[in-house]
C-alpha positions as CSV (number, residue, x, y, z in Angstrom):
1,M,-16.0,-2.1,28.9
2,T,-12.5,-3.3,28.2
3,T,-11.5,-5.5,25.7
4,A,-8.3,-7.3,26.1
5,I,-6.8,-8.9,22.5
6,E,-3.3,-10.5,22.0
7,V,-2.1,-10.9,18.3
8,L,0.9,-13.3,18.2
9,P,2.6,-15.5,15.6
10,H,0.7,-18.8,15.1
11,D,3.7,-20.8,16.7
12,A,4.3,-18.5,19.8
13,Q,3.0,-18.8,23.4
14,Q,0.8,-16.3,24.5
15,H,1.5,-13.9,27.2
16,E,-1.6,-12.5,28.3
17,L,-4.1,-15.6,29.4
18,S,-6.9,-13.3,29.9
19,A,-6.6,-11.5,26.3
20,T,-8.3,-13.2,23.5
21,P,-5.3,-14.7,21.1
22,L,-5.5,-14.0,17.5
23,Q,-3.0,-15.8,16.1
24,W,-1.0,-14.8,12.9
25,A,0.7,-17.2,10.3
26,R,4.5,-16.6,10.6
27,T,5.2,-16.5,7.0
28,S,2.4,-16.3,3.9
29,A,3.7,-19.6,2.9
30,D,2.1,-21.1,6.1
31,G,-1.5,-19.9,4.7
32,P,-4.2,-18.3,6.9
33,T,-5.1,-19.1,10.5
34,L,-8.5,-19.3,12.0
35,E,-8.3,-15.9,12.9
36,V,-6.2,-14.2,10.4
37,A,-6.2,-14.4,7.0
38,G,-4.2,-12.6,3.9
39,T,-1.0,-12.5,1.7
40,L,1.2,-11.2,4.5
41,G,3.0,-13.2,7.5
42,W,4.1,-12.1,10.7
43,D,7.7,-11.6,9.3
44,L,6.6,-9.7,6.9
45,D,8.1,-12.0,4.0
46,Q,6.2,-10.3,1.4
47,I,7.9,-7.1,2.0
48,G,11.1,-8.2,2.1
49,P,14.2,-7.7,4.9
50,V,12.4,-5.0,6.8
51,P,14.7,-3.1,9.5
52,V,13.4,-4.0,13.0
53,A,11.8,-0.9,14.0
54,A,9.8,-0.3,10.6
55,A,9.0,-4.2,11.0
56,D,7.6,-3.9,14.5
57,L,5.5,-1.0,13.4
58,V,3.9,-3.1,11.0
59,R,3.4,-5.5,13.4
60,I,1.9,-3.4,16.0
61,A,-0.4,-1.2,13.4
62,T,-1.6,-4.6,12.0
63,S,-2.4,-5.8,15.9
64,A,-4.5,-2.8,16.3
65,Y,-6.3,-3.1,13.1
66,L,-7.2,-6.6,13.9
67,A,-8.3,-5.7,17.4
68,D,-10.3,-2.9,15.9
69,R,-12.2,-5.5,13.6
70,R,-12.5,-7.9,16.3
71,T,-14.1,-5.6,18.5
72,S,-17.7,-4.3,18.1
73,R,-18.3,-0.4,18.7
74,P,-20.8,0.0,21.2
75,T,-23.6,2.6,21.4
76,T,-21.7,4.7,23.4
77,F,-19.2,4.7,20.4
78,V,-16.3,4.6,22.7
79,R,-14.3,1.3,23.6
80,T,-11.3,0.5,26.0
81,I,-8.7,-1.8,24.0
82,E,-5.8,-3.6,25.9
83,L,-3.7,-4.7,22.8
84,T,-0.7,-7.2,23.4
85,A,1.6,-7.5,20.6
86,H,4.2,-9.5,19.8
87,T,7.6,-7.7,18.4
88,V,10.9,-8.5,17.9
89,N,12.2,-5.0,20.1
90,P,9.6,-4.6,22.6
91,E,11.0,-2.1,24.5
92,P,10.5,1.3,22.5
93,W,6.7,0.3,22.3
94,N,6.6,-0.1,26.1
95,S,7.9,3.6,26.1
96,A,7.6,6.9,24.6
97,P,6.9,5.9,20.7
98,G,4.3,3.4,22.5
99,E,2.4,6.3,23.9
100,L,2.6,8.2,20.8
101,I,0.8,5.3,18.9
102,E,-1.7,4.8,22.0
103,E,-2.7,8.5,21.2
104,L,-2.3,8.4,17.4
105,L,-4.9,5.4,17.7
106,H,-7.1,7.5,19.9
107,W,-7.0,10.2,17.4
108,L,-7.9,7.9,14.5
109,T,-10.8,6.0,16.3
110,G,-11.8,7.9,19.3
111,D,-11.0,4.8,21.6
112,V,-8.8,4.5,24.6
113,W,-5.9,2.1,23.7
114,H,-3.4,0.4,26.1
115,L,-0.4,-1.2,24.4
116,H,1.7,-3.7,25.5
117,A,4.5,-5.3,23.3
118,V,6.1,-8.6,24.3
119,P,9.1,-10.2,22.8
120,A,9.1,-12.3,19.9
121,T,11.5,-14.8,18.3
122,P,13.1,-12.9,15.1
123,T,12.6,-14.6,11.5
124,D,15.6,-16.6,10.2
125,R,13.8,-16.9,6.8
126,A,16.0,-15.7,3.8
127,Q,14.4,-12.3,2.2
128,T,14.7,-10.9,-1.2
129,P,15.6,-7.5,-0.9
130,L,13.4,-4.8,-2.6
131,P,15.1,-2.9,-5.5
132,P,15.8,0.9,-4.5
133,A,13.1,3.3,-5.1
134,D,12.3,7.5,-4.8
135,D,8.8,6.8,-3.5
136,V,6.4,4.8,-2.3
137,M,2.6,6.0,-3.3
138,L,-0.4,4.4,-1.8
139,L,-3.0,3.3,-4.5
140,S,-6.1,2.7,-2.9
141,G,-8.5,2.0,-5.6
142,G,-10.4,5.3,-4.9
143,L,-10.5,8.1,-7.4
144,D,-7.8,10.6,-5.4
145,S,-5.2,8.0,-5.5
146,L,-5.7,7.4,-9.5
147,C,-5.4,10.8,-10.2
148,G,-2.3,11.2,-8.0
149,A,-0.8,8.4,-10.0
150,I,-1.7,9.8,-13.2
151,D,-0.2,13.2,-12.1
152,H,3.0,11.5,-11.4
153,L,3.3,9.0,-13.9
154,Q,5.5,10.8,-16.3
155,D,7.9,12.4,-13.9
156,G,10.7,9.7,-14.2
157,T,10.8,9.1,-10.3
158,E,11.5,5.3,-9.6
159,R,8.1,4.6,-7.5
160,I,6.2,1.7,-6.0
161,H,2.5,1.8,-5.9
162,L,1.3,0.0,-2.8
163,S,-2.0,-1.1,-2.3
164,H,-4.1,-2.7,0.9
165,Y,-7.5,-4.8,0.8
166,D,-9.2,-6.6,3.3
167,G,-11.0,-9.1,1.3
168,S,-13.7,-6.7,-0.2
169,T,-13.9,-7.5,-3.7
170,A,-14.8,-4.1,-4.8
171,V,-11.8,-2.5,-3.4
172,R,-9.7,-5.5,-5.0
173,R,-11.3,-4.9,-8.6
174,A,-10.9,-1.0,-8.3
175,Q,-7.2,-1.5,-7.2
176,T,-6.4,-4.0,-10.2
177,T,-8.4,-1.8,-12.6
178,A,-6.4,1.4,-12.0
179,S,-2.8,-0.8,-11.6
180,F,-4.0,-2.2,-15.2
181,W,-4.4,1.5,-16.6
182,L,-1.4,2.7,-15.1
183,R,0.8,-0.1,-16.6
184,S,-0.6,0.6,-19.9
185,H,-0.1,4.2,-20.1
186,A,3.5,4.3,-18.1
187,S,6.4,5.2,-20.3
188,H,8.5,2.6,-18.0
189,P,7.6,-0.7,-16.0
190,L,5.4,0.0,-13.0
191,R,5.8,-1.6,-9.7
192,H,3.0,-2.2,-7.8
193,R,2.7,-4.5,-4.5
194,T,-0.6,-5.7,-3.0
195,I,-0.7,-6.5,0.4
196,K,-4.3,-8.4,1.6
197,I,-4.7,-8.7,5.4
198,R,-7.9,-9.4,7.4
199,Q,-9.7,-10.5,10.6
200,N,-11.5,-13.9,9.7
201,G,-15.0,-13.8,10.4
202,P,-17.8,-11.2,11.5
203,A,-15.8,-7.9,11.7
204,E,-16.8,-4.5,12.8
205,P,-17.7,-2.4,9.9
206,T,-15.9,0.5,11.2
207,S,-12.1,0.5,10.6
208,R,-10.7,3.6,11.5
209,S,-7.2,2.1,12.1
210,R,-6.7,0.9,8.5
211,S,-5.4,4.2,7.6
212,L,-2.2,3.5,10.5
213,L,-2.3,0.0,9.0
214,F,-1.7,1.2,5.4
215,A,0.6,3.8,6.5
216,A,2.9,1.7,8.4
217,L,3.1,-0.8,5.1
218,A,4.1,2.1,3.4
219,A,6.9,3.1,5.5
220,A,8.3,-0.4,6.0
221,T,8.2,-0.7,2.2
222,A,10.0,2.6,1.9
223,A,12.3,1.5,4.3
224,T,13.3,-1.5,2.8
225,A,13.8,0.0,-0.7
226,S,15.7,3.1,0.7
227,S,12.9,5.4,-0.3
228,P,13.0,8.7,1.9
229,Q,9.3,9.3,1.3
230,V,5.8,7.9,1.2
231,T,3.2,9.9,-0.9
232,V,-0.6,9.8,0.0
233,P,-2.7,11.4,-2.8
234,E,-6.0,12.6,-1.3
235,N,-7.6,15.8,-2.1
236,G,-7.5,18.7,0.9
237,F,-11.3,18.7,1.2
238,T,-11.5,14.9,2.1
239,S,-8.6,15.3,4.1
240,I,-9.6,18.0,6.1
241,N,-13.3,16.1,6.3
242,P,-14.9,19.6,7.9
243,P,-18.0,18.5,9.6
244,L,-21.3,19.2,7.4
245,T,-23.0,19.7,10.7
246,T,-22.2,19.9,14.2
247,A,-23.3,16.2,15.1
248,R,-20.2,14.9,12.5
249,G,-17.6,16.9,14.5
250,G,-14.8,15.6,16.8
251,T,-13.9,11.9,16.7
252,L,-17.2,11.3,14.8
253,T,-15.2,12.7,11.8
254,T,-12.9,10.2,9.9
255,R,-9.1,11.5,10.2
256,S,-7.5,9.0,8.0
257,T,-5.4,11.7,6.1
258,H,-5.9,14.8,8.0
259,P,-2.7,16.8,8.2
260,G,-2.9,16.1,12.0
261,T,-2.6,12.1,11.3
262,F,0.3,12.6,9.2
263,H,1.8,14.9,11.6
264,R,1.5,12.4,14.3
265,L,2.8,9.5,12.0
266,N,5.9,11.4,11.0
267,A,6.9,12.0,14.9
268,L,6.1,8.5,15.5
269,L,8.7,7.6,12.7
270,A,11.2,10.0,13.9
271,A,11.2,8.5,17.3
272,L,11.8,5.4,16.0
273,D,14.6,6.3,13.6
274,I,12.8,5.7,10.7
275,P,14.1,8.0,8.0
276,V,10.8,8.1,5.9
277,T,8.5,11.1,5.6
278,I,4.6,10.8,4.7
279,A,3.2,13.6,2.8
280,N,0.2,14.7,0.9
281,P,0.9,16.8,-1.7
282,Y,-2.8,17.5,-2.8
283,L,-3.7,19.2,0.9
284,H,-4.4,22.2,-1.0
285,C,-6.9,20.9,-4.0
286,T,-10.3,20.2,-3.8
287,K,-11.2,16.5,-5.4
288,G,-12.4,18.6,-8.5
289,E,-8.9,20.5,-8.7
290,L,-7.1,16.8,-8.2
291,L,-9.0,15.4,-11.0
292,Q,-8.6,18.4,-13.3
293,R,-4.7,18.0,-12.9
294,A,-5.0,14.3,-13.8
295,H,-7.2,15.1,-16.9
296,D,-4.5,17.8,-17.8
297,Q,-2.0,14.5,-17.9
298,A,-4.3,12.0,-19.4
299,G,-7.3,13.7,-21.5
300,D,-10.5,11.5,-21.7
301,A,-8.9,8.5,-21.5
302,L,-8.6,9.0,-17.8
303,L,-12.6,9.1,-17.7
304,A,-13.1,5.0,-18.1
305,A,-10.9,4.2,-15.2
306,A,-12.0,6.8,-13.1
307,A,-15.3,5.1,-13.4
308,A,-14.3,2.0,-12.0
309,T,-12.9,3.6,-9.0
310,L,-14.3,3.7,-5.5
311,S,-15.2,6.7,-3.2
312,C,-18.2,5.4,-1.6
313,G,-18.5,5.7,2.1
314,K,-20.7,2.8,2.7
315,L,-20.8,0.4,-0.2
316,D,-23.9,-1.5,0.7
317,G,-25.5,-2.3,-2.8
318,A,-25.8,-6.0,-2.2
319,R,-28.3,-5.3,0.6
320,Y,-31.1,-3.9,-2.1
321,P,-32.9,-6.1,-4.7
322,G,-31.4,-5.8,-7.8
323,G,-28.4,-3.8,-6.0
324,N,-24.4,-4.2,-7.0
325,A,-22.0,-4.6,-4.4
326,N,-19.1,-3.1,-6.8
327,L,-21.3,0.2,-7.1
328,N,-20.7,3.7,-5.4
329,C,-24.2,4.6,-3.8
330,G,-24.0,8.0,-5.3
331,L,-25.7,9.5,-2.3
332,C,-23.3,9.0,0.8
333,V,-21.4,12.3,1.8
334,A,-18.0,10.4,0.1
335,C,-20.0,9.8,-3.2
336,L,-21.4,13.6,-3.4
337,V,-18.2,14.8,-3.0
338,R,-16.7,12.4,-5.5
339,R,-19.8,13.6,-8.1
340,G,-19.1,17.3,-7.6
341,S,-15.4,16.8,-8.6
342,F,-16.6,16.2,-12.1
343,T,-18.6,19.5,-11.9
344,A,-15.5,21.4,-11.7
345,G,-14.4,20.7,-15.3
346,P,-15.7,20.3,-18.9
347,H,-16.0,16.4,-18.6
348,S,-18.7,14.4,-17.5
349,D,-19.4,11.7,-14.8
350,P,-19.0,8.4,-16.4
351,T,-19.6,6.5,-13.2
352,V,-22.6,4.1,-12.8
353,Y,-24.1,5.0,-9.4
354,L,-26.3,2.5,-7.3
355,V,-28.8,5.3,-7.1
356,D,-29.2,5.3,-10.8
357,H,-29.0,1.5,-11.1
358,L,-31.9,0.7,-8.7
359,A,-35.7,1.5,-9.4
360,G,-38.6,1.3,-7.4
361,P,-38.6,0.2,-3.6
362,P,-35.4,-0.5,-3.6
363,R,-34.4,2.9,-4.8
364,E,-37.0,4.3,-2.3
365,K,-35.2,2.1,0.3
366,L,-31.4,3.7,-0.6
367,L,-32.9,7.2,-0.4
368,R,-34.5,6.6,2.9
369,N,-31.0,5.1,4.3
370,R,-28.8,8.4,2.7
371,R,-31.6,10.7,3.9
372,K,-29.1,11.9,6.9
373,D,-26.3,12.5,4.4
374,L,-28.5,14.3,1.7
375,T,-30.1,17.0,4.5
376,D,-26.4,17.2,6.3
377,V,-24.9,18.3,2.7
378,Q,-28.1,20.8,2.2
379,Q,-27.3,22.3,5.3
380,A,-23.9,22.9,4.7
381,V,-24.3,24.2,1.8
382,L,-26.7,26.9,3.2
383,S,-24.8,27.7,6.5
384,G,-21.3,27.5,4.8
385,I,-18.0,26.6,6.5
386,D,-16.0,28.5,8.8
387,E,-12.7,28.5,11.2
388,I,-14.5,26.6,14.0
389,D,-16.0,23.9,11.6
390,I,-12.5,23.0,10.4
391,L,-11.3,23.3,14.0
392,A,-13.9,21.0,15.4
393,V,-12.2,17.9,13.3
394,G,-9.1,18.4,15.4
395,D,-5.7,20.4,15.7
396,L,-3.9,21.4,12.7
397,P,0.2,21.3,12.5
398,P,1.6,24.2,13.8
399,E,2.9,25.2,10.1
400,T,-0.5,25.1,8.6
401,D,-1.5,27.7,6.4
402,F,-5.0,28.2,8.4
403,D,-6.6,30.7,5.8
404,A,-5.5,28.5,2.4
405,I,-7.3,25.5,4.6
406,V,-10.5,27.7,5.2
407,E,-10.4,28.8,1.1
408,L,-9.7,25.2,0.2
409,C,-13.2,24.1,2.5
410,Q,-15.1,26.8,0.7
411,R,-14.0,25.5,-2.8
412,G,-14.6,21.8,-2.0
413,L,-18.2,23.2,-0.6
414,Q,-19.0,25.0,-4.1
415,E,-18.0,21.9,-5.7
416,L,-20.5,19.7,-3.7
417,S,-23.3,22.4,-3.8
418,R,-23.4,22.0,-7.7
419,V,-24.3,18.0,-7.1
420,P,-28.2,17.9,-8.0
421,L,-29.9,16.0,-5.3
422,P,-33.0,13.7,-5.4
């Protein structure tokens, strides 16, 4: 089944009349539309005077994200999405760069995407330029992003920390807590920008295109601030995300920060002549090793901030009587990897997990709902991870040190094996 969606400025004319229109406010001052809410307008006024290619990349990525959340995923998993997006310069998107982004979206989501870019009127609104920066670093609200920020906090780099959230109170709270901690411990003023954008109404819970949106926002911010790089702090075990069982391989495995994703993103930026490179400096670190690096910098003061970060892949605490929507569940694979990271050093895990917060029937219900995660982890610990498991996620860039990746995944599995399971 094919879904056709057109994302357009709220005052523009629709091109594809057979598509479902999603109207996006031209500026943040216009307020939300019925379909799209957030703090970012179509003209990207919250970022500044973004170069055309980078601005159109954000418009394409945002359109894909909105279409992704708008389109329910069938039991067959694969969707076909016909996406029409309004851009200032549609020509690149209807040629080779457009094909690159279609392939990148397929790589990330497992779906078939067809992109059609149509012309839009450029903004004539005066925008304030961003002061120059040396780096743009993603601050997602997760433990890795906090640890990466702490590891770089005293390096003297002029850096912009960038956050994106789609309305989740838990994510916003984690980002705010991390930003406050960093500000209070930085030796110079911290620059932090937060962007909210989401599709109004009920949304498809899977949102694998979000990583493209986050990267596009960062690349546009970097291009506006004349920064040559975007830094994405993510431990290598999670980035590679080796399937713990054969059922988790291929496009069923999240590739948000996989090396193949960055390879494709950088090829797209080069094709658009956007002078920005996206990189993960922690590809060869496990989560525990990244946590230890941050602890070496900040000591035990890190732990209280770490407890407020979010790693949970399911975050469904509100569904259980007596539960809490802001708590990591403690039992999904992402939470178990998080818990394993605290076993790699002398520090204890201060996180309050949903599984420890609940009691009686609600806790038993959570255990039933996480049974597959637990058995998959147990199977992986018994079976190990080898080269075939790693390649099952997808191709790696040609320059990858494959032996180092295998060793990394084995160390990550050792951390995971030390987590006591119920």
